[in-house]
C-alpha positions as a Python dict, from the first residue, in 0.01 Angstrom:
ca = {
    (1, 'M'): (0, 0, 0),
    (2, 'S'): (83, -335, -115),
    (3, 'K'): (-62, -635, -245),
    (4, 'F'): (-49, -999, -97),
    (5, 'T'): (-136, -1271, -359),
    (6, 'F'): (-277, -1558, -164),
    (7, 'N'): (-248, -1902, -344),
    (8, 'M'): (-451, -2205, -322),
    (9, 'P'): (-250, -2417, -48),
    (10, 'D'): (-163, -2799, -83),
    (11, 'I'): (-423, -2920, 152),
    (12, 'G'): (-320, -3299, 129),
    (13, 'E'): (-555, -3582, 19),
    (14, 'G'): (-313, -3602, -318),
    (15, 'I'): (-570, -3331, -456),
    (16, 'A'): (-459, -3133, -777),
    (17, 'E'): (-767, -2899, -742),
    (18, 'A'): (-1053, -2777, -492),
    (19, 'E'): (-1377, -2654, -546),
    (20, 'I'): (-1504, -2279, -455),
    (21, 'V'): (-1811, -2365, -226),
    (22, 'Q'): (-1896, -2022, -61),
    (23, 'W'): (-1718, -1709, -60),
    (24, 'H'): (-1754, -1530, 269),
    (25, 'K'): (-1618, -1198, 127),
    (26, 'K'): (-1628, -1007, -215),
    (27, 'V'): (-1432, -765, -394),
    (28, 'G'): (-1439, -445, -199),
    (29, 'D'): (-1485, -613, 162),
    (30, 'R'): (-1234, -590, 429),
    (31, 'V'): (-1084, -906, 590),
    (32, 'Q'): (-918, -934, 905),
    (33, 'E'): (-600, -1142, 982),
    (34, 'D'): (-708, -1499, 1044),
    (35, 'E'): (-1093, -1442, 936),
    (36, 'E'): (-1230, -1722, 713),
    (37, 'F'): (-1294, -1558, 358),
    (38, 'V'): (-1402, -1903, 152),
    (39, 'D'): (-1482, -2209, 171),
    (40, 'M'): (-1312, -2484, -44),
    (41, 'M'): (-1379, -2831, -95),
    (42, 'T'): (-1170, -3167, -194),
    (43, 'D'): (-1365, -3492, -217),
    (44, 'K'): (-1627, -3499, 76),
    (45, 'A'): (-1414, -3219, 293),
    (46, 'T'): (-1519, -2868, 313),
    (47, 'V'): (-1183, -2659, 418),
    (48, 'P'): (-1247, -2272, 527),
    (49, 'M'): (-946, -2072, 391),
    (50, 'E'): (-832, -1805, 674),
    (51, 'S'): (-661, -1495, 535),
    (52, 'P'): (-289, -1449, 696),
    (53, 'V'): (-321, -1080, 673),
    (54, 'T'): (-535, -767, 690),
    (55, 'G'): (-664, -595, 395),
    (56, 'T'): (-873, -534, 127),
    (57, 'I'): (-997, -783, -111),
    (58, 'V'): (-927, -655, -489),
    (59, 'E'): (-924, -963, -697),
    (60, 'V'): (-1062, -1360, -634),
    (61, 'A'): (-1019, -1655, -868),
    (62, 'G'): (-1401, -1727, -965),
    (63, 'E'): (-1738, -1786, -871),
    (64, 'E'): (-1853, -2063, -631),
    (65, 'G'): (-1863, -2397, -825),
    (66, 'D'): (-1526, -2287, -1033),
    (67, 'M'): (-1236, -2537, -930),
    (68, 'V'): (-900, -2363, -847),
    (69, 'S'): (-612, -2560, -905),
    (70, 'I'): (-345, -2615, -604),
    (71, 'G'): (-71, -2335, -582),
    (72, 'S'): (-281, -2088, -830),
    (73, 'M'): (-411, -1762, -721),
    (74, 'L'): (-733, -1785, -505),
    (75, 'V'): (-707, -1411, -402),
    (76, 'V'): (-555, -1100, -372),
    (77, 'I'): (-522, -859, -96),
    (78, 'E'): (-445, -504, -62),
    (79, 'V'): (-266, -428, 276),
    (80, 'E'): (-175, -98, 405),
    (81, 'G'): (230, -106, 417),
    (82, 'E'): (491, -393, 357),
    (83, 'I'): (343, -739, 376),
    (84, 'P'): (563, -914, 652),
    (85, 'E'): (816, -1130, 570),
    (86, 'D'): (697, -1460, 751),
    (87, 'V'): (362, -1422, 563),
    (88, 'A'): (517, -1371, 223),
    (89, 'E'): (749, -1684, 267),
    (90, 'E'): (455, -1887, 374),
    (91, 'A'): (261, -1793, 31),
    (92, 'P'): (303, -2092, -220),
    (93, 'A'): (419, -1970, -518),
    (94, 'P'): (165, -1994, -829),
    (95, 'A'): (154, -2282, -1069),
    (96, 'P'): (361, -2182, -1353),
    (97, 'A'): (122, -2153, -1629),
    (98, 'P'): (150, -2404, -1943),
    (99, 'K'): (366, -2255, -2234),
    (100, 'A'): (158, -2182, -2529),
    (101, 'E'): (287, -2347, -2851),
    (102, 'K'): (231, -2206, -3153),
    (103, 'V'): (36, -2433, -3397),
    (104, 'E'): (53, -2373, -3774),
    (105, 'E'): (-276, -2495, -3922),
    (106, 'R'): (-235, -2597, -4272),
    (107, 'I'): (-538, -2684, -4494),
    (108, 'E'): (-541, -2837, -4827),
    (109, 'V'): (-790, -2835, -5090),
    (110, 'E'): (-812, -3090, -5355),
    (111, 'T'): (-922, -3001, -5633),
    (112, 'S'): (-1036, -3210, -5916),
    (113, 'D'): (-1059, -3192, -6308),
    (114, 'A'): (-1402, -3348, -6306),
    (115, 'S'): (-1696, -3163, -6421),
    (116, 'D'): (-2021, -3098, -6194),
    (117, 'A'): (-2166, -3363, -6418),
    (118, 'D'): (-1980, -3612, -6281),
    (119, 'D'): (-2081, -3502, -5926),
    (120, 'P'): (-2396, -3681, -5781),
    (121, 'L'): (-2407, -3404, -5521),
    (122, 'A'): (-2391, -3126, -5809),
    (123, 'A'): (-2710, -2923, -5855),
    (124, 'D'): (-2920, -3001, -6139),
    (125, 'P'): (-2882, -2669, -6372),
    (126, 'E'): (-3234, -2711, -6514),
    (127, 'P'): (-3434, -2885, -6240),
    (128, 'E'): (-3779, -2996, -6340),
    (129, 'P'): (-4080, -2765, -6202),
    (130, 'L'): (-4252, -2928, -5926),
    (131, 'P'): (-4635, -2988, -5937),
    (132, 'A'): (-4855, -2700, -5754),
    (133, 'P'): (-4913, -2776, -5422),
    (134, 'T'): (-5287, -2900, -5331),
    (135, 'P'): (-5417, -2623, -5125),
    (136, 'A'): (-5537, -2710, -4776),
    (137, 'P'): (-5895, -2727, -4711),
    (138, 'E'): (-5991, -2413, -4518),
    (139, 'P'): (-6141, -2454, -4117),
    (140, 'K'): (-6471, -2418, -4089),
    (141, 'A'): (-6615, -2105, -3970),
    (142, 'H'): (-6719, -2074, -3626),
    (143, 'A'): (-6930, -1785, -3480),
    (144, 'K'): (-6691, -1467, -3334),
    (145, 'V'): (-6642, -1496, -2989),
    (146, 'L'): (-6607, -1141, -2805),
    (147, 'A'): (-6370, -1104, -2508),
    (148, 'T'): (-6091, -886, -2399),
    (149, 'P'): (-5755, -1009, -2433),
    (150, 'A'): (-5723, -1088, -2045),
    (151, 'V'): (-6032, -1281, -2055),
    (152, 'R'): (-5903, -1490, -2368),
    (153, 'K'): (-5575, -1547, -2214),
    (154, 'R'): (-5734, -1683, -1876),
    (155, 'A'): (-5948, -1893, -2088),
    (156, 'K'): (-5652, -2058, -2241),
    (157, 'D'): (-5447, -2104, -1909),
    (158, 'L'): (-5770, -2277, -1807),
    (159, 'G'): (-5802, -2477, -2096),
    (160, 'I'): (-6172, -2309, -2178),
    (161, 'D'): (-6308, -2314, -2509),
    (162, 'L'): (-6474, -1968, -2502),
    (163, 'A'): (-6749, -2092, -2758),
    (164, 'Q'): (-6907, -2259, -2464),
    (165, 'V'): (-6891, -1983, -2233),
    (166, 'K'): (-7262, -1783, -2225),
    (167, 'P'): (-7197, -1435, -2256),
    (168, 'S'): (-7400, -1228, -1954),
    (169, 'E'): (-7455, -913, -2173),
    (170, 'E'): (-7404, -769, -2517),
    (171, 'G'): (-7280, -1062, -2626),
    (172, 'R'): (-6907, -996, -2484),
    (173, 'I'): (-6754, -1275, -2257),
    (174, 'R'): (-6662, -1132, -1909),
    (175, 'H'): (-6446, -1241, -1626),
    (176, 'G'): (-6768, -1288, -1434),
    (177, 'D'): (-6889, -1519, -1688),
    (178, 'L'): (-6576, -1767, -1696),
    (179, 'D'): (-6624, -1769, -1292),
    (180, 'Q'): (-6999, -1869, -1347),
    (181, 'F'): (-6857, -2129, -1586),
    (182, 'L'): (-6625, -2262, -1375),
    (183, 'S'): (-6897, -2278, -1086),
    (184, 'Y'): (-7106, -2515, -1254),
    (185, 'N'): (-6822, -2691, -1457),
    (186, 'S'): (-6600, -2886, -1269),
    (187, 'G'): (-6271, -3030, -1390),
    (188, 'Y'): (-6150, -2648, -1503),
    (189, 'S'): (-5966, -2526, -1227),
    (190, 'P'): (-5572, -2545, -1284),
    (191, 'A'): (-5427, -2818, -1060),
    (192, 'A'): (-5146, -2558, -927),
    (193, 'K'): (-5005, -2194, -1019),
    (194, 'T'): (-4788, -2145, -1340),
    (195, 'R'): (-4429, -2112, -1217),
    (196, 'Q'): (-4149, -2007, -1381),
    (197, 'D'): (-3821, -2227, -1496),
    (198, 'E'): (-3523, -2212, -1231),
    (199, 'E'): (-3178, -2272, -1308),
    (200, 'K'): (-2977, -2362, -1041),
    (201, 'K'): (-2572, -2455, -1040),
    (202, 'V'): (-2494, -2789, -908),
    (203, 'I'): (-2181, -2701, -696),
    (204, 'G'): (-2014, -2841, -413),
    (205, 'M'): (-2162, -3125, -203),
    (206, 'R'): (-2424, -3181, -473),
    (207, 'R'): (-2220, -3210, -738),
    (208, 'R'): (-1987, -3435, -516),
    (209, 'I'): (-2288, -3650, -453),
    (210, 'A'): (-2353, -3673, -833),
    (211, 'E'): (-2021, -3728, -957),
    (212, 'N'): (-1993, -4020, -670),
    (213, 'M'): (-2352, -4180, -778),
    (214, 'A'): (-2235, -4176, -1126),
    (215, 'A'): (-1944, -4341, -1085),
    (216, 'S'): (-2095, -4600, -858),
    (217, 'K'): (-2327, -4706, -1096),
    (218, 'R'): (-2113, -4680, -1387),
    (219, 'N'): (-1861, -4914, -1257),
    (220, 'I'): (-2025, -5119, -1005),
    (221, 'P'): (-2293, -5402, -1094),
    (222, 'H'): (-2564, -5369, -874),
    (223, 'F'): (-2787, -5621, -751),
    (224, 'S'): (-3071, -5580, -465),
    (225, 'Y'): (-3269, -5816, -214),
    (226, 'V'): (-3538, -5736, -23),
    (227, 'E'): (-3659, -5961, 283),
    (228, 'E'): (-3967, -5871, 527),
    (229, 'M'): (-3870, -5915, 890),
    (230, 'D'): (-4108, -5888, 1192),
    (231, 'V'): (-3986, -5645, 1412),
    (232, 'T'): (-4321, -5624, 1671),
    (233, 'D'): (-4058, -5830, 1965),
    (234, 'L'): (-3783, -5598, 1855),
    (235, 'E'): (-4023, -5288, 1896),
    (236, 'T'): (-4136, -5378, 2251),
    (237, 'L'): (-3779, -5481, 2361),
    (238, 'R'): (-3671, -5090, 2233),
    (239, 'A'): (-3974, -4944, 2434),
    (240, 'Q'): (-3895, -5166, 2742),
    (241, 'L'): (-3502, -4989, 2730),
    (242, 'N'): (-3620, -4636, 2678),
    (243, 'A'): (-3847, -4676, 2994),
    (244, 'N'): (-3574, -4757, 3184),
    (245, 'R'): (-3255, -4533, 2992),
    (246, 'G'): (-3218, -4300, 3289),
    (247, 'D'): (-3057, -4003, 3129),
    (248, 'R'): (-2892, -4246, 2842),
    (249, 'P'): (-2983, -4134, 2495),
    (250, 'K'): (-3323, -4238, 2345),
    (251, 'L'): (-3301, -4551, 2132),
    (252, 'T'): (-3420, -4523, 1773),
    (253, 'I'): (-3429, -4896, 1585),
    (254, 'L'): (-3107, -4780, 1424),
    (255, 'P'): (-2869, -4886, 1716),
    (256, 'L'): (-3023, -5224, 1731),
    (257, 'L'): (-3020, -5309, 1375),
    (258, 'I'): (-2651, -5181, 1355),
    (259, 'T'): (-2583, -5444, 1654),
    (260, 'A'): (-2761, -5716, 1464),
    (261, 'I'): (-2548, -5621, 1170),
    (262, 'C'): (-2208, -5638, 1357),
    (263, 'K'): (-2307, -5982, 1539),
    (264, 'T'): (-2387, -6143, 1182),
    (265, 'L'): (-2083, -5993, 961),
    (266, 'P'): (-1808, -6205, 1090),
    (267, 'D'): (-1991, -6512, 939),
    (268, 'F'): (-2001, -6323, 574),
    (269, 'P'): (-1676, -6124, 566),
    (270, 'M'): (-1726, -6045, 205),
    (271, 'I'): (-2004, -5814, 290),
    (272, 'N'): (-1769, -5610, 520),
    (273, 'A'): (-1536, -5494, 222),
    (274, 'R'): (-1400, -5272, 14),
    (275, 'Y'): (-1292, -5304, -354),
    (276, 'D'): (-1015, -5176, -513),
    (277, 'D'): (-1111, -5239, -873),
    (278, 'E'): (-783, -5046, -1029),
    (279, 'A'): (-549, -5271, -842),
    (280, 'G'): (-812, -5586, -831),
    (281, 'V'): (-801, -5601, -455),
    (282, 'V'): (-1072, -5701, -218),
    (283, 'T'): (-980, -5613, 152),
    (284, 'R'): (-1218, -5790, 387),
    (285, 'H'): (-1228, -5588, 713),
    (286, 'G'): (-1235, -5733, 1084),
    (287, 'S'): (-1354, -5419, 1224),
    (288, 'V'): (-1680, -5254, 1113),
    (289, 'N'): (-1645, -4849, 1041),
    (290, 'M'): (-2037, -4829, 960),
    (291, 'G'): (-2137, -4575, 727),
    (292, 'M'): (-2458, -4382, 827),
    (293, 'A'): (-2624, -4156, 562),
    (294, 'A'): (-2761, -3853, 681),
    (295, 'Q'): (-3008, -3649, 479),
    (296, 'T'): (-2830, -3250, 510),
    (297, 'D'): (-2926, -2925, 370),
    (298, 'A'): (-2638, -2978, 131),
    (299, 'G'): (-2724, -3343, 28),
    (300, 'L'): (-2645, -3672, 126),
    (301, 'M'): (-2372, -3692, 352),
    (302, 'V'): (-2209, -4051, 497),
    (303, 'P'): (-2028, -4008, 849),
    (304, 'V'): (-1866, -4297, 1011),
    (305, 'L'): (-1932, -4486, 1300),
    (306, 'R'): (-1598, -4580, 1364),
    (307, 'N'): (-1570, -4958, 1543),
    (308, 'A'): (-1925, -4977, 1604),
    (309, 'H'): (-1879, -5363, 1659),
    (310, 'A'): (-1698, -5238, 1953),
    (311, 'M'): (-1993, -5013, 2088),
    (312, 'N'): (-2284, -5129, 2305),
    (313, 'L'): (-2642, -4961, 2231),
    (314, 'W'): (-2631, -4667, 2415),
    (315, 'Q'): (-2285, -4593, 2304),
    (316, 'L'): (-2435, -4613, 1926),
    (317, 'A'): (-2754, -4405, 1991),
    (318, 'K'): (-2479, -4134, 2124),
    (319, 'E'): (-2242, -4099, 1869),
    (320, 'I'): (-2509, -4159, 1565),
    (321, 'S'): (-2695, -3861, 1737),
    (322, 'R'): (-2344, -3660, 1764),
    (323, 'L'): (-2257, -3787, 1407),
    (324, 'A'): (-2604, -3697, 1259),
    (325, 'D'): (-2581, -3328, 1398),
    (326, 'A'): (-2239, -3266, 1288),
    (327, 'A'): (-2308, -3357, 922),
    (328, 'R'): (-2630, -3130, 902),
    (329, 'S'): (-2428, -2859, 1064),
    (330, 'G'): (-2142, -2861, 860),
    (331, 'T'): (-1895, -2946, 1107),
    (332, 'A'): (-1828, -3287, 1065),
    (333, 'K'): (-1431, -3355, 1047),
    (334, 'K'): (-1253, -3498, 770),
    (335, 'E'): (-1160, -3792, 933),
    (336, 'E'): (-1538, -3857, 1029),
    (337, 'M'): (-1617, -3899, 668),
    (338, 'E'): (-1423, -4129, 539),
    (339, 'G'): (-1316, -4484, 591),
    (340, 'G'): (-1659, -4688, 619),
    (341, 'T'): (-1662, -5054, 514),
    (342, 'L'): (-2033, -5078, 524),
    (343, 'T'): (-2309, -4852, 516),
    (344, 'V'): (-2649, -4838, 632),
    (345, 'T'): (-2915, -4582, 471),
    (346, 'S'): (-3291, -4501, 633),
    (347, 'L'): (-3560, -4238, 533),
    (348, 'G'): (-3723, -4343, 862),
    (349, 'P'): (-4103, -4294, 824),
    (350, 'L'): (-4073, -4213, 443),
    (351, 'G'): (-3882, -4521, 389),
    (352, 'G'): (-4135, -4699, 164),
    (353, 'V'): (-4190, -5078, 127),
    (354, 'A'): (-3854, -5128, -43),
    (355, 'T'): (-3573, -4939, -161),
    (356, 'T'): (-3286, -5029, -395),
    (357, 'P'): (-2972, -4784, -242),
    (358, 'V'): (-2680, -4710, -421),
    (359, 'I'): (-2348, -4891, -286),
    (360, 'N'): (-2093, -4614, -122),
    (361, 'R'): (-1796, -4686, -355),
    (362, 'P'): (-1549, -4858, -284),
    (363, 'E'): (-1756, -5030, -38),
    (364, 'V'): (-1930, -5356, -179),
    (365, 'A'): (-2269, -5301, 16),
    (366, 'I'): (-2502, -5106, 151),
    (367, 'I'): (-2811, -5200, 335),
    (368, 'G'): (-3133, -4984, 364),
    (369, 'P'): (-3403, -5049, 625),
    (370, 'N'): (-3769, -4949, 518),
    (371, 'R'): (-4079, -4805, 697),
    (372, 'I'): (-4247, -5056, 986),
    (373, 'I'): (-4603, -5102, 917),
    (374, 'E'): (-4871, -5278, 1081),
    (375, 'R'): (-5083, -5585, 941),
    (376, 'P'): (-5249, -5865, 1028),
    (377, 'M'): (-5025, -6223, 1054),
    (378, 'Y'): (-5114, -6573, 1135),
    (379, 'V'): (-4896, -6659, 1405),
    (380, 'S'): (-4856, -6975, 1626),
    (381, 'D'): (-5126, -6999, 1907),
    (382, 'G'): (-4897, -7239, 2107),
    (383, 'M'): (-5125, -7537, 2096),
    (384, 'G'): (-5056, -7615, 1737),
    (385, 'G'): (-5282, -7399, 1546),
    (386, 'E'): (-5246, -7065, 1448),
    (387, 'R'): (-5440, -6753, 1525),
    (388, 'I'): (-5446, -6372, 1347),
    (389, 'E'): (-5242, -6118, 1550),
    (390, 'K'): (-5182, -5734, 1424),
    (391, 'R'): (-4779, -5754, 1385),
    (392, 'K'): (-4508, -5510, 1337),
    (393, 'L'): (-4347, -5566, 978),
    (394, 'M'): (-4028, -5396, 808),
    (395, 'N'): (-3873, -5510, 482),
    (396, 'I'): (-3472, -5457, 476),
    (397, 'S'): (-3310, -5416, 151),
    (398, 'I'): (-2921, -5484, 78),
    (399, 'S'): (-2752, -5390, -260),
    (400, 'C'): (-2408, -5541, -329),
    (401, 'D'): (-2126, -5521, -585),
    (402, 'H'): (-2180, -5847, -797),
    (403, 'R'): (-1839, -5854, -837),
    (404, 'V'): (-1757, -5952, -503),
    (405, 'V'): (-2085, -6063, -346),
    (406, 'D'): (-2285, -6357, -485),
    (407, 'G'): (-2659, -6348, -479),
    (408, 'Y'): (-2661, -6637, -222),
    (409, 'D'): (-2388, -6490, -13),
    (410, 'A'): (-2627, -6161, 31),
    (411, 'A'): (-2946, -6376, 103),
    (412, 'S'): (-2744, -6579, 362),
    (413, 'F'): (-2672, -6281, 525),
    (414, 'I'): (-2996, -6113, 519),
    (415, 'Q'): (-3151, -6437, 672),
    (416, 'A'): (-2904, -6459, 936),
    (417, 'L'): (-2984, -6106, 1023),
    (418, 'K'): (-3366, -6182, 1024),
    (419, 'K'): (-3299, -6430, 1287),
    (420, 'L'): (-3163, -6182, 1521),
    (421, 'I'): (-3394, -5920, 1413),
    (422, 'E'): (-3701, -6162, 1511),
    (423, 'T'): (-3539, -6303, 1818),
    (424, 'P'): (-3405, -5965, 1982),
    (425, 'A'): (-3274, -6112, 2286),
    (426, 'L'): (-2984, -6273, 2095),
    (427, 'I'): (-2910, -5918, 1984),
    (428, 'L'): (-2807, -5874, 2381),
    (429, 'V'): (-2626, -6171, 2450),
    (430, 'D'): (-2262, -6220, 2357),
}
């Protein structure tokens, strides 16, 4: 028998450590060569680690949520026979542990010849006696209520004063008396069952989201702008396109919105940009790599539609579906999760009236379409007058980095976008 130490490899990105997201094997389990035994997370990419040998796991670096430095021990595997030379050579050497420096701690005590009488904090050797406390008034006596501890606890949980409950027999209140009291007195039923507190460790994607959101709000001065748009004609166009789509994917409103955004951005390059605040450089991008916020079991992920400006509606619909499925299943590639220049975030039917989304740093803007609602509106009757008509309306929110984007720019961009949305034929023309 011999032991093989698998050290955390350098998986690029210039990182110094990675987080243990999920162990697929535990101490005592047998692992086969090339079998995945743990998932490690760096930035927004989760990387599975494969064992180069077959054997039994005898030691692991830590628990899920712990950080492991590059080059340090990740797992120790006991193998039968000798470790192959090629495997031993591939194993990265562990990072040297920092040498402990001997630190001598010196404590100096100052003494003073001054007497305690000169110290304002010194205790008075003969404190004056305090006046006797006034006794608290005794509570008024109540008639004694007879009930078992179980009945008393139930009444307490329900917020019922047992003195208000009429006992049925022998002067003792029973559960049946409480039931009868509840049946004649509404408002005493509990809103929900008592639940135990639950602690859940924040690890993996949830921790990355927390860190990224905190950094975004801490470093970026956000401002938001919301505008109402009439999407009645846009929804009519979408229905017509879907009715004649053939074997192409069904269109949601998102491909139409992204197309309209891409057509509007050339006149507002400050929106499609990234800001390196350390270098003090703003890069205004010519291509539109559209981030698309997707809710997954692990939390919010943002896969990127690369070169969204070069796609037609059907290509966008297909790529949106593919990336969303990959994000939810955890199969999205690293390159599909980075490099965005602008993000769209939508909660669909749960979108609410208005949102103030948080910018996906280092981008400088994020756009949030909200829920479509129907309500009566005054519209032109074509003869110089107006009539009331049921219309479909949607608010669109935008949050911007005020260091880069002025309020006037954001408002002008949304108004130009509104013109396309409310005249959807313009979306389909070059």
